[in-house]
C-alpha positions as a Markdown table, in Angstrom:
| # | Residue | x | y | z |
|---|---|---|---|---|
| 1 | Met | 0.0 | 0.0 | 0.0 |
| 2 | Ile | 1.3 | 3.4 | -0.9 |
| 3 | Glu | 1.5 | 5.9 | 1.9 |
| 4 | Phe | -0.3 | 9.2 | 1.5 |
| 5 | Ser | 2.9 | 11.2 | 1.7 |
| 6 | Lys | 4.0 | 9.5 | -1.6 |
| 7 | Ile | 1.2 | 11.3 | -3.5 |
| 8 | Lys | 2.8 | 14.7 | -3.2 |
| 9 | Thr | 3.7 | 16.0 | -6.7 |
| 10 | Asp | 4.7 | 19.0 | -8.7 |
| 11 | Asn | 2.7 | 17.7 | -11.7 |
| 12 | Val | 0.1 | 20.5 | -12.2 |
| 13 | Tyr | -2.5 | 18.1 | -13.7 |
| 14 | Ala | -2.2 | 15.7 | -10.7 |
| 15 | Arg | -2.5 | 18.6 | -8.3 |
| 16 | Lys | -5.7 | 19.8 | -10.1 |
| 17 | Leu | -7.2 | 16.3 | -9.7 |
| 18 | Leu | -6.4 | 16.2 | -6.0 |
| 19 | Glu | -7.7 | 19.7 | -5.4 |
| 20 | Thr | -11.0 | 18.9 | -7.2 |
| 21 | Asn | -11.3 | 15.7 | -5.2 |
| 22 | Glu | -11.4 | 17.9 | -2.0 |
| 23 | Leu | -14.7 | 19.2 | -3.2 |
| 24 | Phe | -16.1 | 15.7 | -3.7 |
| 25 | Leu | -14.7 | 14.4 | -0.4 |
| 26 | Ala | -16.2 | 17.3 | 1.6 |
| 27 | Ser | -19.6 | 16.3 | 0.2 |
| 28 | Ile | -19.5 | 12.6 | 1.3 |
| 29 | Lys | -17.1 | 12.3 | 4.2 |
| 30 | Asp | -19.9 | 12.2 | 6.8 |
| 31 | His | -21.3 | 9.1 | 5.1 |
| 32 | Ile | -18.2 | 7.0 | 4.4 |
| 33 | Gly | -15.6 | 4.9 | 6.1 |
| 34 | Ala | -12.8 | 5.6 | 3.7 |
| 35 | Glu | -11.9 | 7.3 | 0.4 |
| 36 | Ile | -9.1 | 5.4 | -1.5 |
| 37 | Leu | -7.2 | 6.8 | -4.5 |
| 38 | Val | -6.5 | 4.2 | -7.2 |
| 39 | Gly | -5.4 | 4.3 | -10.9 |
| 40 | Ser | -2.7 | 6.4 | -12.5 |
| 41 | Leu | -2.8 | 9.2 | -9.9 |
| 42 | Ala | -1.9 | 6.6 | -7.3 |
| 43 | Trp | 0.9 | 4.8 | -9.1 |
| 44 | Gly | 2.1 | 7.4 | -11.7 |
| 45 | Arg | 1.3 | 10.8 | -10.5 |
| 46 | Asn | 4.5 | 12.2 | -12.2 |
| 47 | Asn | 4.8 | 10.0 | -15.3 |
| 48 | Ala | 1.3 | 8.9 | -16.2 |
| 49 | Val | -1.0 | 11.8 | -15.3 |
| 50 | Gly | -1.7 | 14.4 | -18.0 |
| 51 | Ala | -4.3 | 16.9 | -19.2 |
| 52 | Asn | -6.8 | 14.2 | -20.1 |
| 53 | Ser | -6.5 | 12.1 | -16.9 |
| 54 | Asp | -9.4 | 11.4 | -14.7 |
| 55 | Ile | -9.5 | 10.5 | -11.0 |
| 56 | Asp | -10.3 | 6.9 | -9.9 |
| 57 | Leu | -11.6 | 6.3 | -6.4 |
| 58 | Val | -12.8 | 3.5 | -4.2 |
| 59 | Ile | -15.3 | 4.6 | -1.6 |
| 60 | Val | -15.9 | 2.3 | 1.4 |
| 61 | Tyr | -19.1 | 2.9 | 3.3 |
| 62 | Pro | -21.2 | 1.4 | 6.0 |
| 63 | Ala | -24.3 | -0.2 | 4.6 |
| 64 | Glu | -26.6 | 1.9 | 6.8 |
| 65 | Asn | -25.2 | 5.1 | 5.1 |
| 66 | Arg | -25.9 | 4.0 | 1.6 |
| 67 | Asp | -28.9 | 6.1 | 0.8 |
| 68 | Arg | -27.4 | 9.3 | 2.3 |
| 69 | Leu | -24.2 | 8.7 | 0.3 |
| 70 | Leu | -26.0 | 8.2 | -3.0 |
| 71 | Ser | -28.2 | 11.3 | -2.3 |
| 72 | Ser | -25.2 | 13.5 | -1.7 |
| 73 | Lys | -24.4 | 16.6 | -3.8 |
| 74 | Tyr | -22.4 | 15.0 | -6.6 |
| 75 | Met | -23.7 | 11.5 | -6.4 |
| 76 | Lys | -27.5 | 12.1 | -6.6 |
| 77 | Asp | -27.9 | 11.7 | -10.3 |
| 78 | Ser | -25.8 | 8.5 | -10.6 |
| 79 | Phe | -28.5 | 6.0 | -9.4 |
| 80 | Thr | -32.1 | 5.7 | -8.3 |
| 81 | Leu | -32.3 | 4.5 | -4.7 |
| 82 | Glu | -35.0 | 2.0 | -5.8 |
| 83 | Asp | -32.8 | 0.3 | -8.4 |
| 84 | Val | -29.8 | 0.1 | -6.0 |
| 85 | Ser | -32.0 | -1.4 | -3.2 |
| 86 | Tyr | -33.3 | -4.0 | -5.7 |
| 87 | Ile | -29.9 | -4.9 | -7.2 |
| 88 | Leu | -28.0 | -5.1 | -3.9 |
| 89 | Gly | -30.9 | -6.6 | -2.0 |
| 90 | Asn | -31.3 | -9.4 | -4.4 |
| 91 | Lys | -27.5 | -9.9 | -4.6 |
| 92 | Leu | -27.3 | -9.2 | -8.3 |
| 93 | Ala | -24.2 | -7.1 | -7.7 |
| 94 | Asp | -21.6 | -6.8 | -5.0 |
| 95 | Tyr | -20.9 | -3.1 | -5.3 |
| 96 | Leu | -21.6 | 0.0 | -7.4 |
| 97 | Val | -19.8 | 2.1 | -9.9 |
| 98 | Ala | -20.5 | 5.7 | -10.8 |
| 99 | Lys | -19.1 | 8.3 | -13.3 |
| 100 | Ile | -19.4 | 11.9 | -12.4 |
| 101 | Ser | -17.8 | 15.2 | -13.4 |
| 102 | Ile | -16.8 | 18.2 | -11.1 |
| 103 | Asn | -15.5 | 21.4 | -12.7 |
| 104 | Gly | -14.6 | 19.5 | -15.9 |
| 105 | Val | -12.7 | 16.7 | -14.0 |
| 106 | Ala | -14.1 | 13.2 | -14.7 |
| 107 | Phe | -14.4 | 10.8 | -11.8 |
| 108 | Ser | -14.8 | 7.0 | -11.9 |
| 109 | Ile | -15.9 | 5.7 | -8.5 |
| 110 | Asp | -16.4 | 2.3 | -7.1 |
| 111 | Leu | -18.7 | 2.3 | -4.0 |
| 112 | Ile | -18.2 | -0.7 | -1.8 |
| 113 | Glu | -19.9 | -1.7 | 1.4 |
| 114 | Glu | -17.5 | -2.4 | 4.3 |
| 115 | Asp | -18.3 | -6.1 | 4.5 |
| 116 | Phe | -17.6 | -6.8 | 0.8 |
| 117 | Phe | -14.5 | -4.6 | 0.9 |
| 118 | Arg | -13.1 | -6.7 | 3.8 |
| 119 | Tyr | -13.9 | -9.9 | 1.9 |
| 120 | Met | -12.1 | -8.6 | -1.2 |
| 121 | Cys | -9.0 | -7.8 | 0.8 |
| 122 | Thr | -8.8 | -10.8 | 3.1 |
| 123 | Tyr | -9.6 | -13.7 | 0.8 |
| 124 | Asp | -7.2 | -16.5 | 1.3 |
| 125 | Leu | -5.2 | -16.6 | -1.9 |
| 126 | Thr | -2.7 | -19.1 | -0.8 |
| 127 | Ser | -5.1 | -22.0 | -0.9 |
| 128 | Ala | -7.3 | -20.7 | -3.7 |
| 129 | Ser | -7.8 | -23.3 | -6.5 |
| 130 | Arg | -10.2 | -21.3 | -8.7 |
| 131 | Gly | -11.0 | -17.7 | -9.4 |
| 132 | Val | -13.6 | -15.5 | -7.7 |
| 133 | Val | -16.1 | -13.5 | -9.8 |
| 134 | Ser | -17.7 | -10.2 | -8.6 |
| 135 | Trp | -20.4 | -8.0 | -10.2 |
| 136 | Lys | -20.7 | -4.3 | -10.0 |
| 137 | Tyr | -23.7 | -2.2 | -11.0 |
| 138 | Gly | -23.8 | 1.2 | -12.8 |
| 139 | Arg | -25.4 | 3.3 | -15.5 |
| 140 | Tyr | -23.0 | 2.5 | -18.3 |
| 141 | Lys | -22.3 | -0.6 | -20.2 |
| 142 | Gln | -18.7 | -2.0 | -20.1 |
| 143 | Asp | -17.7 | -4.7 | -22.5 |
| 144 | Asn | -14.0 | -3.9 | -23.2 |
| 145 | Thr | -11.2 | -6.4 | -23.0 |
| 146 | Tyr | -8.3 | -5.9 | -20.6 |
| 147 | Ile | -5.1 | -7.8 | -20.0 |
| 148 | Ser | -4.5 | -9.6 | -16.7 |
| 149 | Lys | -1.0 | -10.8 | -15.8 |
| 150 | Ser | 0.6 | -13.4 | -13.6 |
| 151 | Phe | 3.6 | -13.3 | -11.3 |
| 152 | Leu | 5.7 | -14.5 | -14.2 |
| 153 | Gly | 4.4 | -11.8 | -16.5 |
| 154 | Lys | 2.2 | -14.1 | -18.6 |
| 155 | Thr | -0.8 | -12.4 | -20.1 |
| 156 | Asn | -4.5 | -13.4 | -20.0 |
| 157 | Pro | -7.1 | -11.3 | -22.0 |
| 158 | Val | -10.4 | -10.9 | -20.2 |
| 159 | Thr | -13.6 | -9.4 | -21.6 |
| 160 | Lys | -16.0 | -7.7 | -19.2 |
| 161 | Ile | -19.5 | -9.0 | -19.4 |
| 162 | Ser | -22.4 | -6.5 | -19.2 |
| 163 | Val | -26.0 | -7.5 | -18.5 |
| 164 | Lys | -28.9 | -5.0 | -18.8 |
| 165 | Ala | -30.6 | -4.5 | -15.4 |
| 166 | Leu | -33.3 | -1.9 | -14.6 |
| 167 | Ser | -31.9 | 1.5 | -15.6 |
| 168 | Gly | -28.3 | 0.3 | -15.8 |
| 169 | Tyr | -26.0 | -2.7 | -16.2 |
| 170 | Arg | -24.6 | -5.5 | -14.1 |
| 171 | Ile | -20.9 | -5.8 | -15.1 |
| 172 | Gln | -18.9 | -9.0 | -14.3 |
| 173 | Leu | -15.4 | -8.1 | -13.1 |
| 174 | Pro | -13.6 | -11.0 | -11.5 |
| 175 | Leu | -11.5 | -10.3 | -8.4 |
| 176 | Phe | -8.8 | -12.8 | -9.6 |
| 177 | Phe | -8.3 | -15.8 | -11.8 |
| 178 | Ile | -6.5 | -19.1 | -11.2 |
| 179 | Asn | -5.1 | -20.7 | -14.3 |
| 180 | Arg | -4.4 | -24.4 | -13.8 |
| 181 | Asp | -3.3 | -25.2 | -17.3 |
| 182 | Thr | 0.4 | -24.4 | -17.0 |
| 183 | Gln | 3.7 | -26.1 | -17.1 |
| 184 | Asp | 5.4 | -23.7 | -14.7 |
| 185 | Ala | 3.4 | -24.2 | -11.6 |
| 186 | Pro | 0.4 | -26.2 | -10.3 |
| 187 | Ser | -1.7 | -23.1 | -10.6 |
| 188 | Glu | -1.1 | -19.4 | -11.4 |
| 189 | Tyr | -2.7 | -16.3 | -10.0 |
| 190 | Tyr | -3.8 | -13.6 | -12.4 |
| 191 | Tyr | -5.2 | -10.3 | -11.1 |
| 192 | Gly | -8.7 | -9.0 | -11.6 |
| 193 | Ile | -9.1 | -5.2 | -11.9 |
| 194 | Pro | -10.5 | -4.7 | -8.4 |
| 195 | Thr | -7.5 | -6.5 | -6.9 |
| 196 | Ile | -4.9 | -4.6 | -8.9 |
| 197 | Lys | -6.6 | -1.2 | -8.1 |
| 198 | Leu | -6.4 | -1.9 | -4.4 |
| 199 | Leu | -2.9 | -3.2 | -4.5 |
| 200 | Thr | -1.6 | 0.2 | -5.8 |
| 201 | Ser | -4.0 | 2.3 | -3.8 |
| 202 | Val | -3.6 | 5.4 | -1.5 |
| 203 | Pro | -6.0 | 6.0 | 1.3 |
| 204 | Leu | -6.9 | 9.7 | 1.2 |
| 205 | Tyr | -9.4 | 9.7 | 4.0 |
| 206 | Ser | -10.5 | 7.3 | 6.7 |
| 207 | Ser | -13.0 | 8.1 | 9.4 |
| 208 | Glu | -12.0 | 7.8 | 13.0 |
| 209 | His | -14.3 | 4.8 | 13.3 |
| 210 | Tyr | -12.9 | 2.8 | 10.3 |
| 211 | Asp | -9.4 | 1.2 | 9.9 |
| 212 | Val | -8.9 | 1.1 | 6.1 |
| 213 | Arg | -5.2 | 0.3 | 6.3 |
| 214 | Ser | -5.6 | -3.2 | 7.9 |
| 215 | Pro | -7.5 | -4.8 | 5.0 |
| 216 | Leu | -5.3 | -3.1 | 2.4 |
| 217 | Asn | -2.2 | -4.4 | 4.2 |
| 218 | Lys | -3.8 | -7.9 | 4.4 |
| 219 | Leu | -4.4 | -7.9 | 0.6 |
| 220 | Gln | -0.8 | -7.2 | -0.1 |
| 221 | Glu | 0.3 | -9.9 | 2.5 |
| 222 | Asn | -2.0 | -12.4 | 0.8 |
| 223 | Ile | -0.7 | -11.6 | -2.7 |
| 224 | Ile | 2.9 | -12.0 | -1.5 |
| 225 | Ser | 2.1 | -15.3 | 0.1 |
| 226 | Arg | 0.4 | -16.6 | -3.0 |
| 227 | Met | 3.4 | -15.6 | -5.1 |
| 228 | Arg | 5.9 | -17.3 | -2.8 |
| 229 | Ala | 3.7 | -20.5 | -2.6 |
| 230 | Glu | 3.6 | -20.7 | -6.4 |
| 231 | Arg | 7.4 | -20.2 | -6.6 |
| 232 | Arg | 8.0 | -23.0 | -4.1 |
| 233 | Ala | 5.6 | -25.4 | -6.0 |
| 234 | Gly | 6.7 | -24.5 | -9.5 |
| 235 | Lys | 9.6 | -25.5 | -11.8 |
| 236 | Asp | 10.9 | -21.9 | -12.0 |
| 237 | Arg | 12.0 | -21.1 | -8.4 |
| 238 | Ser | 14.1 | -18.0 | -9.4 |
| 239 | Ser | 13.3 | -14.4 | -8.9 |
| 240 | His | 11.2 | -14.4 | -12.1 |
| 241 | Tyr | 8.2 | -14.5 | -9.8 |
| 242 | Asn | 7.6 | -10.8 | -8.9 |
| 243 | Ile | 4.7 | -8.6 | -7.9 |
| 244 | Leu | 5.8 | -6.1 | -10.5 |
| 245 | Asn | 5.0 | -8.6 | -13.2 |
| 246 | Leu | 1.3 | -8.3 | -12.4 |
| 247 | Phe | 1.2 | -4.7 | -13.5 |
| 248 | Ile | 0.5 | -4.1 | -17.2 |
| 249 | Phe | 1.3 | -0.4 | -16.5 |
| 250 | Lys | 4.6 | -0.9 | -14.7 |
| 251 | Asp | 6.6 | 0.9 | -17.4 |
| 252 | Arg | 4.6 | 4.1 | -16.6 |
| 253 | Met | 4.9 | 3.8 | -12.8 |
| 254 | Asp | 6.9 | 6.4 | -10.9 |
| 255 | Ser | 10.2 | 5.0 | -10.0 |
| 256 | Asp | 9.6 | 5.1 | -6.2 |
| 257 | Ile | 6.3 | 3.1 | -6.7 |
| 258 | Gln | 8.2 | 0.6 | -8.8 |
| 259 | Arg | 10.7 | 0.0 | -6.1 |
| 260 | Met | 8.0 | -0.4 | -3.5 |
| 261 | Phe | 6.4 | -3.3 | -5.4 |
| 262 | Asp | 9.6 | -4.9 | -6.6 |
| 263 | Ile | 8.9 | -7.9 | -4.4 |
| 264 | Ser | 10.0 | -11.4 | -5.4 |
């Protein structure tokens, strides 16, 4: 996990994003447990952030605050409360995704209840023999293909699945994959987008009642344990196994972030 002090930057575009986020955070902080910065602003604030960059966030909130959060100043047009109650109440999605704009700055926001956030971060990866699928719910269809990678740097193309539901879409986004058809190890871990977002995240805010660092630290511990278990079990027991190999964007990472995740 990247410490907040690491996000300080002279990049004017990155600073604009962070300053605009202060407006958003002020509008929701009474309703949330934590606001977590993810995406290029977290791992590439100097090298990867430019004039067209947006801000990616994960909001962790207590279930009882959901309606107040979704009715807040900048969130109120992202969902209808009736749709969200139906979708989450019937377990058709695990969390929500919203896209908003503030003063010309685009935001992409995952909104995750505290219980599911804890589940995501603390899942026992060492003994996992198959992947875990999650679903998110939002207004916009997503069916693009992204590349997932293993500790050895192998690639795995994954296409998101969108299913129309009420006024939006349910979108399948696996937390992680396990590939058992390999010559190098009994099984290989490949990240899912929620996992990789959280691995390179920066907590910008945590309420006095919520400890966001413990689950994020546990996620990193679990991924390191999985990597080392694969190396012990596989034919290639060298330093080729590395957390950095998970990141498709590692060439655009700031150097200090690269060093932080150079773990083999």
